PyMOL CGO cylinders between C-alpha atoms (Angstrom):
from pymol import cmd
from pymol.cgo import CYLINDER

trace = [
    CYLINDER, 29.28, -42.36, -186.40, 30.23, -38.83, -187.07, 0.3, 1, 1, 1, 1, 1, 1,
    CYLINDER, 30.23, -38.83, -187.07, 30.60, -36.14, -184.09, 0.3, 1, 1, 1, 1, 1, 1,
    CYLINDER, 30.60, -36.14, -184.09, 27.18, -34.27, -183.75, 0.3, 1, 1, 1, 1, 1, 1,
    CYLINDER, 27.18, -34.27, -183.75, 29.26, -30.84, -185.37, 0.3, 1, 1, 1, 1, 1, 1,
    CYLINDER, 29.26, -30.84, -185.37, 29.47, -32.13, -188.65, 0.3, 1, 1, 1, 1, 1, 1,
    CYLINDER, 29.47, -32.13, -188.65, 26.22, -31.55, -190.97, 0.3, 1, 1, 1, 1, 1, 1,
    CYLINDER, 26.22, -31.55, -190.97, 24.66, -34.93, -191.98, 0.3, 1, 1, 1, 1, 1, 1,
    CYLINDER, 24.66, -34.93, -191.98, 21.56, -35.79, -194.13, 0.3, 1, 1, 1, 1, 1, 1,
    CYLINDER, 21.56, -35.79, -194.13, 18.60, -38.73, -193.38, 0.3, 1, 1, 1, 1, 1, 1,
    CYLINDER, 18.60, -38.73, -193.38, 19.95, -41.22, -191.20, 0.3, 1, 1, 1, 1, 1, 1,
    CYLINDER, 19.95, -41.22, -191.20, 23.18, -39.90, -189.88, 0.3, 1, 1, 1, 1, 1, 1,
    CYLINDER, 23.18, -39.90, -189.88, 25.55, -39.68, -193.33, 0.3, 1, 1, 1, 1, 1, 1,
    CYLINDER, 25.55, -39.68, -193.33, 27.81, -36.96, -193.65, 0.3, 1, 1, 1, 1, 1, 1,
    CYLINDER, 27.81, -36.96, -193.65, 26.43, -34.34, -196.11, 0.3, 1, 1, 1, 1, 1, 1,
    CYLINDER, 26.43, -34.34, -196.11, 29.60, -33.76, -197.83, 0.3, 1, 1, 1, 1, 1, 1,
    CYLINDER, 29.60, -33.76, -197.83, 30.59, -35.06, -201.56, 0.3, 1, 1, 1, 1, 1, 1,
    CYLINDER, 30.59, -35.06, -201.56, 32.67, -38.14, -201.53, 0.3, 1, 1, 1, 1, 1, 1,
    CYLINDER, 32.67, -38.14, -201.53, 31.48, -39.70, -197.68, 0.3, 1, 1, 1, 1, 1, 1,
    CYLINDER, 31.48, -39.70, -197.68, 31.86, -43.49, -197.34, 0.3, 1, 1, 1, 1, 1, 1,
    CYLINDER, 31.86, -43.49, -197.34, 28.47, -44.31, -196.90, 0.3, 1, 1, 1, 1, 1, 1,
    CYLINDER, 28.47, -44.31, -196.90, 25.31, -46.47, -197.48, 0.3, 1, 1, 1, 1, 1, 1,
    CYLINDER, 25.31, -46.47, -197.48, 22.04, -45.60, -199.75, 0.3, 1, 1, 1, 1, 1, 1,
    CYLINDER, 22.04, -45.60, -199.75, 18.51, -47.42, -199.14, 0.3, 1, 1, 1, 1, 1, 1,
    CYLINDER, 18.51, -47.42, -199.14, 16.92, -46.82, -202.63, 0.3, 1, 1, 1, 1, 1, 1,
    CYLINDER, 16.92, -46.82, -202.63, 12.92, -47.05, -201.88, 0.3, 1, 1, 1, 1, 1, 1,
    CYLINDER, 12.92, -47.05, -201.88, 10.94, -47.02, -205.08, 0.3, 1, 1, 1, 1, 1, 1,
    CYLINDER, 10.94, -47.02, -205.08, 7.83, -45.11, -205.40, 0.3, 1, 1, 1, 1, 1, 1,
    CYLINDER, 7.83, -45.11, -205.40, 6.16, -47.95, -206.50, 0.3, 1, 1, 1, 1, 1, 1,
    CYLINDER, 6.16, -47.95, -206.50, 5.09, -50.49, -203.90, 0.3, 1, 1, 1, 1, 1, 1,
    CYLINDER, 5.09, -50.49, -203.90, 5.89, -53.67, -205.19, 0.3, 1, 1, 1, 1, 1, 1,
    CYLINDER, 5.89, -53.67, -205.19, 9.63, -52.70, -207.07, 0.3, 1, 1, 1, 1, 1, 1,
    CYLINDER, 9.63, -52.70, -207.07, 12.30, -54.04, -203.89, 0.3, 1, 1, 1, 1, 1, 1,
    CYLINDER, 12.30, -54.04, -203.89, 14.62, -51.94, -201.64, 0.3, 1, 1, 1, 1, 1, 1,
    CYLINDER, 14.62, -51.94, -201.64, 17.97, -52.14, -203.11, 0.3, 1, 1, 1, 1, 1, 1,
    CYLINDER, 17.97, -52.14, -203.11, 21.20, -51.35, -200.04, 0.3, 1, 1, 1, 1, 1, 1,
    CYLINDER, 21.20, -51.35, -200.04, 24.52, -50.16, -201.68, 0.3, 1, 1, 1, 1, 1, 1,
    CYLINDER, 24.52, -50.16, -201.68, 27.56, -49.56, -199.97, 0.3, 1, 1, 1, 1, 1, 1,
    CYLINDER, 27.56, -49.56, -199.97, 29.00, -45.91, -201.30, 0.3, 1, 1, 1, 1, 1, 1,
    CYLINDER, 29.00, -45.91, -201.30, 32.78, -45.87, -201.23, 0.3, 1, 1, 1, 1, 1, 1,
    CYLINDER, 32.78, -45.87, -201.23, 32.61, -42.00, -202.11, 0.3, 1, 1, 1, 1, 1, 1,
    CYLINDER, 32.61, -42.00, -202.11, 36.19, -40.78, -202.74, 0.3, 1, 1, 1, 1, 1, 1,
    CYLINDER, 36.19, -40.78, -202.74, 37.97, -44.52, -201.59, 0.3, 1, 1, 1, 1, 1, 1,
    CYLINDER, 37.97, -44.52, -201.59, 35.95, -46.14, -204.40, 0.3, 1, 1, 1, 1, 1, 1,
    CYLINDER, 35.95, -46.14, -204.40, 37.77, -47.00, -208.06, 0.3, 1, 1, 1, 1, 1, 1,
    CYLINDER, 37.77, -47.00, -208.06, 41.30, -46.85, -205.86, 0.3, 1, 1, 1, 1, 1, 1,
    CYLINDER, 41.30, -46.85, -205.86, 43.18, -49.45, -205.37, 0.3, 1, 1, 1, 1, 1, 1,
    CYLINDER, 43.18, -49.45, -205.37, 40.76, -52.28, -206.39, 0.3, 1, 1, 1, 1, 1, 1,
    CYLINDER, 40.76, -52.28, -206.39, 38.07, -51.18, -204.32, 0.3, 1, 1, 1, 1, 1, 1,
    CYLINDER, 38.07, -51.18, -204.32, 34.49, -50.40, -206.17, 0.3, 1, 1, 1, 1, 1, 1,
    CYLINDER, 34.49, -50.40, -206.17, 32.93, -47.50, -206.50, 0.3, 1, 1, 1, 1, 1, 1,
    CYLINDER, 32.93, -47.50, -206.50, 29.86, -48.82, -205.43, 0.3, 1, 1, 1, 1, 1, 1,
    CYLINDER, 29.86, -48.82, -205.43, 28.26, -52.48, -204.40, 0.3, 1, 1, 1, 1, 1, 1,
    CYLINDER, 28.26, -52.48, -204.40, 24.77, -53.83, -204.05, 0.3, 1, 1, 1, 1, 1, 1,
    CYLINDER, 24.77, -53.83, -204.05, 24.32, -55.58, -200.25, 0.3, 1, 1, 1, 1, 1, 1,
    CYLINDER, 24.32, -55.58, -200.25, 21.07, -56.67, -200.80, 0.3, 1, 1, 1, 1, 1, 1,
    CYLINDER, 21.07, -56.67, -200.80, 17.90, -56.32, -202.69, 0.3, 1, 1, 1, 1, 1, 1,
    CYLINDER, 17.90, -56.32, -202.69, 14.33, -56.59, -200.57, 0.3, 1, 1, 1, 1, 1, 1,
    CYLINDER, 14.33, -56.59, -200.57, 11.48, -57.81, -201.59, 0.3, 1, 1, 1, 1, 1, 1,
    CYLINDER, 11.48, -57.81, -201.59, 9.00, -54.78, -200.00, 0.3, 1, 1, 1, 1, 1, 1,
    CYLINDER, 9.00, -54.78, -200.00, 6.98, -57.40, -197.93, 0.3, 1, 1, 1, 1, 1, 1,
    CYLINDER, 6.98, -57.40, -197.93, 10.48, -58.06, -196.58, 0.3, 1, 1, 1, 1, 1, 1,
    CYLINDER, 10.48, -58.06, -196.58, 11.32, -54.35, -195.72, 0.3, 1, 1, 1, 1, 1, 1,
    CYLINDER, 11.32, -54.35, -195.72, 8.36, -53.17, -194.60, 0.3, 1, 1, 1, 1, 1, 1,
    CYLINDER, 8.36, -53.17, -194.60, 9.08, -55.86, -191.74, 0.3, 1, 1, 1, 1, 1, 1,
    CYLINDER, 9.08, -55.86, -191.74, 12.30, -54.39, -190.72, 0.3, 1, 1, 1, 1, 1, 1,
    CYLINDER, 12.30, -54.39, -190.72, 12.24, -51.05, -191.57, 0.3, 1, 1, 1, 1, 1, 1,
    CYLINDER, 12.24, -51.05, -191.57, 10.48, -49.31, -188.46, 0.3, 1, 1, 1, 1, 1, 1,
    CYLINDER, 10.48, -49.31, -188.46, 12.50, -51.78, -185.79, 0.3, 1, 1, 1, 1, 1, 1,
    CYLINDER, 12.50, -51.78, -185.79, 15.86, -50.09, -188.23, 0.3, 1, 1, 1, 1, 1, 1,
    CYLINDER, 15.86, -50.09, -188.23, 14.73, -46.86, -188.18, 0.3, 1, 1, 1, 1, 1, 1,
    CYLINDER, 14.73, -46.86, -188.18, 13.92, -46.53, -184.15, 0.3, 1, 1, 1, 1, 1, 1,
    CYLINDER, 13.92, -46.53, -184.15, 17.17, -47.83, -183.55, 0.3, 1, 1, 1, 1, 1, 1,
    CYLINDER, 17.17, -47.83, -183.55, 19.27, -45.64, -185.19, 0.3, 1, 1, 1, 1, 1, 1,
    CYLINDER, 19.27, -45.64, -185.19, 17.12, -42.88, -184.55, 0.3, 1, 1, 1, 1, 1, 1,
    CYLINDER, 17.12, -42.88, -184.55, 17.58, -43.51, -180.71, 0.3, 1, 1, 1, 1, 1, 1,
    CYLINDER, 17.58, -43.51, -180.71, 21.31, -43.71, -181.63, 0.3, 1, 1, 1, 1, 1, 1,
    CYLINDER, 21.31, -43.71, -181.63, 21.37, -40.85, -183.64, 0.3, 1, 1, 1, 1, 1, 1,
    CYLINDER, 21.37, -40.85, -183.64, 19.65, -39.11, -180.28, 0.3, 1, 1, 1, 1, 1, 1,
    CYLINDER, 19.65, -39.11, -180.28, 22.11, -39.83, -178.17, 0.3, 1, 1, 1, 1, 1, 1,
    CYLINDER, 22.11, -39.83, -178.17, 24.95, -38.32, -180.49, 0.3, 1, 1, 1, 1, 1, 1,
    CYLINDER, 24.95, -38.32, -180.49, 23.06, -35.17, -180.60, 0.3, 1, 1, 1, 1, 1, 1,
    CYLINDER, 23.06, -35.17, -180.60, 22.45, -35.63, -184.65, 0.3, 1, 1, 1, 1, 1, 1,
    CYLINDER, 22.45, -35.63, -184.65, 19.51, -34.92, -186.07, 0.3, 1, 1, 1, 1, 1, 1,
    CYLINDER, 19.51, -34.92, -186.07, 16.59, -38.16, -186.49, 0.3, 1, 1, 1, 1, 1, 1,
    CYLINDER, 16.59, -38.16, -186.49, 15.48, -39.00, -189.91, 0.3, 1, 1, 1, 1, 1, 1,
    CYLINDER, 15.48, -39.00, -189.91, 12.54, -41.12, -191.05, 0.3, 1, 1, 1, 1, 1, 1,
    CYLINDER, 12.54, -41.12, -191.05, 12.57, -43.49, -194.32, 0.3, 1, 1, 1, 1, 1, 1,
    CYLINDER, 12.57, -43.49, -194.32, 11.10, -42.21, -197.71, 0.3, 1, 1, 1, 1, 1, 1,
    CYLINDER, 11.10, -42.21, -197.71, 11.21, -42.90, -201.33, 0.3, 1, 1, 1, 1, 1, 1,
    CYLINDER, 11.21, -42.90, -201.33, 14.27, -42.55, -203.26, 0.3, 1, 1, 1, 1, 1, 1,
    CYLINDER, 14.27, -42.55, -203.26, 17.70, -42.41, -201.81, 0.3, 1, 1, 1, 1, 1, 1,
    CYLINDER, 17.70, -42.41, -201.81, 17.94, -42.41, -197.93, 0.3, 1, 1, 1, 1, 1, 1,
    CYLINDER, 17.94, -42.41, -197.93, 21.83, -42.09, -196.99, 0.3, 1, 1, 1, 1, 1, 1,
    CYLINDER, 21.83, -42.09, -196.99, 22.71, -43.87, -194.03, 0.3, 1, 1, 1, 1, 1, 1,
    CYLINDER, 22.71, -43.87, -194.03, 26.44, -43.21, -192.03, 0.3, 1, 1, 1, 1, 1, 1,
    CYLINDER, 26.44, -43.21, -192.03, 28.83, -46.22, -193.06, 0.3, 1, 1, 1, 1, 1, 1,
    CYLINDER, 28.83, -46.22, -193.06, 28.73, -47.87, -189.34, 0.3, 1, 1, 1, 1, 1, 1,
    CYLINDER, 28.73, -47.87, -189.34, 24.78, -47.74, -189.29, 0.3, 1, 1, 1, 1, 1, 1,
    CYLINDER, 24.78, -47.74, -189.29, 24.50, -49.39, -193.27, 0.3, 1, 1, 1, 1, 1, 1,
    CYLINDER, 24.50, -49.39, -193.27, 26.54, -52.03, -192.20, 0.3, 1, 1, 1, 1, 1, 1,
    CYLINDER, 26.54, -52.03, -192.20, 24.11, -52.31, -189.10, 0.3, 1, 1, 1, 1, 1, 1,
    CYLINDER, 24.11, -52.31, -189.10, 20.73, -52.38, -191.41, 0.3, 1, 1, 1, 1, 1, 1,
    CYLINDER, 20.73, -52.38, -191.41, 23.09, -55.29, -193.72, 0.3, 1, 1, 1, 1, 1, 1,
    CYLINDER, 23.09, -55.29, -193.72, 23.33, -57.38, -190.85, 0.3, 1, 1, 1, 1, 1, 1,
    CYLINDER, 23.33, -57.38, -190.85, 19.09, -56.82, -189.85, 0.3, 1, 1, 1, 1, 1, 1,
    CYLINDER, 19.09, -56.82, -189.85, 18.26, -56.92, -193.89, 0.3, 1, 1, 1, 1, 1, 1,
    CYLINDER, 18.26, -56.92, -193.89, 20.85, -60.10, -194.84, 0.3, 1, 1, 1, 1, 1, 1,
    CYLINDER, 20.85, -60.10, -194.84, 18.78, -61.83, -191.79, 0.3, 1, 1, 1, 1, 1, 1,
    CYLINDER, 18.78, -61.83, -191.79, 15.61, -61.14, -192.93, 0.3, 1, 1, 1, 1, 1, 1,
    CYLINDER, 15.61, -61.14, -192.93, 15.81, -61.28, -197.13, 0.3, 1, 1, 1, 1, 1, 1,
    CYLINDER, 15.81, -61.28, -197.13, 14.35, -64.82, -196.85, 0.3, 1, 1, 1, 1, 1, 1,
    CYLINDER, 14.35, -64.82, -196.85, 12.22, -65.31, -193.63, 0.3, 1, 1, 1, 1, 1, 1,
    CYLINDER, 12.22, -65.31, -193.63, 8.43, -65.64, -193.29, 0.3, 1, 1, 1, 1, 1, 1,
    CYLINDER, 8.43, -65.64, -193.29, 6.28, -62.35, -192.44, 0.3, 1, 1, 1, 1, 1, 1,
    CYLINDER, 6.28, -62.35, -192.44, 6.06, -64.58, -188.78, 0.3, 1, 1, 1, 1, 1, 1,
    CYLINDER, 6.06, -64.58, -188.78, 9.87, -64.86, -188.20, 0.3, 1, 1, 1, 1, 1, 1,
    CYLINDER, 9.87, -64.86, -188.20, 10.35, -61.08, -188.76, 0.3, 1, 1, 1, 1, 1, 1,
    CYLINDER, 10.35, -61.08, -188.76, 9.67, -59.53, -186.10, 0.3, 1, 1, 1, 1, 1, 1,
    CYLINDER, 9.67, -59.53, -186.10, 11.73, -62.41, -184.04, 0.3, 1, 1, 1, 1, 1, 1,
    CYLINDER, 11.73, -62.41, -184.04, 14.89, -61.52, -186.08, 0.3, 1, 1, 1, 1, 1, 1,
    CYLINDER, 14.89, -61.52, -186.08, 14.22, -57.76, -185.31, 0.3, 1, 1, 1, 1, 1, 1,
    CYLINDER, 14.22, -57.76, -185.31, 13.81, -58.13, -181.42, 0.3, 1, 1, 1, 1, 1, 1,
    CYLINDER, 13.81, -58.13, -181.42, 17.30, -60.26, -181.60, 0.3, 1, 1, 1, 1, 1, 1,
    CYLINDER, 17.30, -60.26, -181.60, 18.68, -57.84, -184.12, 0.3, 1, 1, 1, 1, 1, 1,
    CYLINDER, 18.68, -57.84, -184.12, 18.36, -55.21, -181.70, 0.3, 1, 1, 1, 1, 1, 1,
    CYLINDER, 18.36, -55.21, -181.70, 18.97, -56.76, -178.74, 0.3, 1, 1, 1, 1, 1, 1,
    CYLINDER, 18.97, -56.76, -178.74, 22.82, -57.03, -180.34, 0.3, 1, 1, 1, 1, 1, 1,
    CYLINDER, 22.82, -57.03, -180.34, 25.57, -54.41, -179.88, 0.3, 1, 1, 1, 1, 1, 1,
    CYLINDER, 25.57, -54.41, -179.88, 26.46, -52.29, -182.52, 0.3, 1, 1, 1, 1, 1, 1,
    CYLINDER, 26.46, -52.29, -182.52, 29.84, -54.05, -182.15, 0.3, 1, 1, 1, 1, 1, 1,
    CYLINDER, 29.84, -54.05, -182.15, 28.74, -57.31, -182.77, 0.3, 1, 1, 1, 1, 1, 1,
    CYLINDER, 28.74, -57.31, -182.77, 26.92, -56.09, -185.74, 0.3, 1, 1, 1, 1, 1, 1,
    CYLINDER, 26.92, -56.09, -185.74, 30.34, -54.73, -187.40, 0.3, 1, 1, 1, 1, 1, 1,
    CYLINDER, 30.34, -54.73, -187.40, 31.75, -57.70, -186.36, 0.3, 1, 1, 1, 1, 1, 1,
    CYLINDER, 31.75, -57.70, -186.36, 29.33, -60.06, -188.45, 0.3, 1, 1, 1, 1, 1, 1,
    CYLINDER, 29.33, -60.06, -188.45, 29.17, -57.60, -191.05, 0.3, 1, 1, 1, 1, 1, 1,
    CYLINDER, 29.17, -57.60, -191.05, 32.75, -58.10, -192.14, 0.3, 1, 1, 1, 1, 1, 1,
    CYLINDER, 32.75, -58.10, -192.14, 32.34, -61.83, -191.31, 0.3, 1, 1, 1, 1, 1, 1,
    CYLINDER, 32.34, -61.83, -191.31, 29.73, -61.64, -193.96, 0.3, 1, 1, 1, 1, 1, 1,
    CYLINDER, 29.73, -61.64, -193.96, 30.91, -59.72, -196.40, 0.3, 1, 1, 1, 1, 1, 1,
    CYLINDER, 30.91, -59.72, -196.40, 34.52, -61.44, -197.07, 0.3, 1, 1, 1, 1, 1, 1,
    CYLINDER, 34.52, -61.44, -197.07, 32.58, -64.54, -198.33, 0.3, 1, 1, 1, 1, 1, 1,
    CYLINDER, 32.58, -64.54, -198.33, 28.75, -63.72, -199.20, 0.3, 1, 1, 1, 1, 1, 1,
    CYLINDER, 28.75, -63.72, -199.20, 28.33, -60.02, -199.38, 0.3, 1, 1, 1, 1, 1, 1,
    CYLINDER, 28.33, -60.02, -199.38, 26.96, -59.01, -202.50, 0.3, 1, 1, 1, 1, 1, 1,
    CYLINDER, 26.96, -59.01, -202.50, 23.15, -58.66, -203.06, 0.3, 1, 1, 1, 1, 1, 1,
    CYLINDER, 23.15, -58.66, -203.06, 23.39, -62.16, -205.50, 0.3, 1, 1, 1, 1, 1, 1,
    CYLINDER, 23.39, -62.16, -205.50, 24.60, -64.04, -202.31, 0.3, 1, 1, 1, 1, 1, 1,
    CYLINDER, 24.60, -64.04, -202.31, 21.46, -64.47, -200.61, 0.3, 1, 1, 1, 1, 1, 1,
    CYLINDER, 21.46, -64.47, -200.61, 22.12, -67.97, -198.66, 0.3, 1, 1, 1, 1, 1, 1,
    CYLINDER, 22.12, -67.97, -198.66, 25.59, -68.44, -198.36, 0.3, 1, 1, 1, 1, 1, 1,
    CYLINDER, 25.59, -68.44, -198.36, 28.02, -68.91, -195.80, 0.3, 1, 1, 1, 1, 1, 1,
    CYLINDER, 28.02, -68.91, -195.80, 27.50, -66.22, -193.17, 0.3, 1, 1, 1, 1, 1, 1,
    CYLINDER, 27.50, -66.22, -193.17, 24.59, -64.95, -194.52, 0.3, 1, 1, 1, 1, 1, 1,
    CYLINDER, 24.59, -64.95, -194.52, 22.77, -68.28, -194.22, 0.3, 1, 1, 1, 1, 1, 1,
    CYLINDER, 22.77, -68.28, -194.22, 24.15, -68.40, -190.96, 0.3, 1, 1, 1, 1, 1, 1,
    CYLINDER, 24.15, -68.40, -190.96, 22.46, -64.66, -189.70, 0.3, 1, 1, 1, 1, 1, 1,
    CYLINDER, 22.46, -64.66, -189.70, 18.71, -66.06, -191.05, 0.3, 1, 1, 1, 1, 1, 1,
    CYLINDER, 18.71, -66.06, -191.05, 19.22, -69.30, -188.29, 0.3, 1, 1, 1, 1, 1, 1,
    CYLINDER, 19.22, -69.30, -188.29, 20.73, -67.43, -185.71, 0.3, 1, 1, 1, 1, 1, 1,
    CYLINDER, 20.73, -67.43, -185.71, 18.49, -64.45, -185.76, 0.3, 1, 1, 1, 1, 1, 1,
    CYLINDER, 18.49, -64.45, -185.76, 15.14, -66.47, -186.38, 0.3, 1, 1, 1, 1, 1, 1,
    CYLINDER, 15.14, -66.47, -186.38, 15.54, -69.13, -183.86, 0.3, 1, 1, 1, 1, 1, 1,
    CYLINDER, 15.54, -69.13, -183.86, 12.76, -69.05, -181.58, 0.3, 1, 1, 1, 1, 1, 1,
    CYLINDER, 12.76, -69.05, -181.58, 9.17, -68.01, -181.57, 0.3, 1, 1, 1, 1, 1, 1,
    CYLINDER, 9.17, -68.01, -181.57, 8.48, -65.00, -180.30, 0.3, 1, 1, 1, 1, 1, 1,
    CYLINDER, 8.48, -65.00, -180.30, 10.79, -61.75, -179.90, 0.3, 1, 1, 1, 1, 1, 1,
    CYLINDER, 10.79, -61.75, -179.90, 12.74, -61.14, -176.87, 0.3, 1, 1, 1, 1, 1, 1,
    CYLINDER, 12.74, -61.14, -176.87, 12.37, -59.20, -174.34, 0.3, 1, 1, 1, 1, 1, 1,
    CYLINDER, 12.37, -59.20, -174.34, 15.53, -56.04, -174.67, 0.3, 1, 1, 1, 1, 1, 1,
    CYLINDER, 15.53, -56.04, -174.67, 15.33, -54.82, -171.43, 0.3, 1, 1, 1, 1, 1, 1,
    CYLINDER, 15.33, -54.82, -171.43, 15.76, -58.57, -169.97, 0.3, 1, 1, 1, 1, 1, 1,
    CYLINDER, 15.76, -58.57, -169.97, 18.99, -59.67, -172.04, 0.3, 1, 1, 1, 1, 1, 1,
    CYLINDER, 18.99, -59.67, -172.04, 21.22, -60.55, -168.99, 0.3, 1, 1, 1, 1, 1, 1,
    CYLINDER, 21.22, -60.55, -168.99, 24.44, -58.06, -169.43, 0.3, 1, 1, 1, 1, 1, 1,
    CYLINDER, 24.44, -58.06, -169.43, 27.82, -59.77, -167.75, 0.3, 1, 1, 1, 1, 1, 1,
    CYLINDER, 27.82, -59.77, -167.75, 28.60, -59.29, -164.46, 0.3, 1, 1, 1, 1, 1, 1,
    CYLINDER, 28.60, -59.29, -164.46, 32.26, -57.23, -163.92, 0.3, 1, 1, 1, 1, 1, 1,
    CYLINDER, 32.26, -57.23, -163.92, 34.03, -60.21, -162.36, 0.3, 1, 1, 1, 1, 1, 1,
    CYLINDER, 34.03, -60.21, -162.36, 37.54, -59.81, -161.25, 0.3, 1, 1, 1, 1, 1, 1,
    CYLINDER, 37.54, -59.81, -161.25, 39.39, -63.31, -162.73, 0.3, 1, 1, 1, 1, 1, 1,
    CYLINDER, 39.39, -63.31, -162.73, 41.69, -63.59, -159.88, 0.3, 1, 1, 1, 1, 1, 1,
    CYLINDER, 41.69, -63.59, -159.88, 39.11, -63.93, -157.76, 0.3, 1, 1, 1, 1, 1, 1,
    CYLINDER, 39.11, -63.93, -157.76, 37.50, -66.83, -158.70, 0.3, 1, 1, 1, 1, 1, 1,
    CYLINDER, 37.50, -66.83, -158.70, 37.54, -70.00, -156.61, 0.3, 1, 1, 1, 1, 1, 1,
    CYLINDER, 37.54, -70.00, -156.61, 40.32, -71.22, -159.42, 0.3, 1, 1, 1, 1, 1, 1,
    CYLINDER, 40.32, -71.22, -159.42, 42.83, -68.57, -157.74, 0.3, 1, 1, 1, 1, 1, 1,
    CYLINDER, 42.83, -68.57, -157.74, 42.26, -68.30, -154.73, 0.3, 1, 1, 1, 1, 1, 1,
    CYLINDER, 42.26, -68.30, -154.73, 43.75, -70.63, -151.73, 0.3, 1, 1, 1, 1, 1, 1,
    CYLINDER, 43.75, -70.63, -151.73, 40.28, -72.27, -150.57, 0.3, 1, 1, 1, 1, 1, 1,
    CYLINDER, 40.28, -72.27, -150.57, 40.09, -75.79, -150.58, 0.3, 1, 1, 1, 1, 1, 1,
]
cmd.load_cgo(trace, "trace")
């Protein structure tokens, strides 16, 4: 994410022309789908990179089911970085490129989900660390990262991985790895 001294808009997106960011296009009509677009900024149109790529088109009920979870997660992170927080609004919402990648993971996992599964998907997405989400984005976009790639490859796997279960998990109960010195394990000691 950007440093706190840089000027940002919406969800941590740089407030300068030509920045690499994501756009979330929310139409005024409640029946129209929401579009998430990766905008490469100045990098676009050079070296075979497109100007922008449509990453996902979400039906409005799905967007309504995931929007609050994404907003809460992003605002928590923005507060920590001392960057102004935001809320979703109709029209164009600009999102920091790393947060945009994370939003795509949530959107891809939820795009074909039933209303009952969306809270489970949001909960499991929230339990992932940012770097896990970035890795998942890289893996998914390599083979199925465009809006028309629904239910292909890693996108299909995201749905299954994040929708598995019948209830949301509690974030504060997620086990964290214990720091262990590998050379102190029984394999490396003289004890028999």
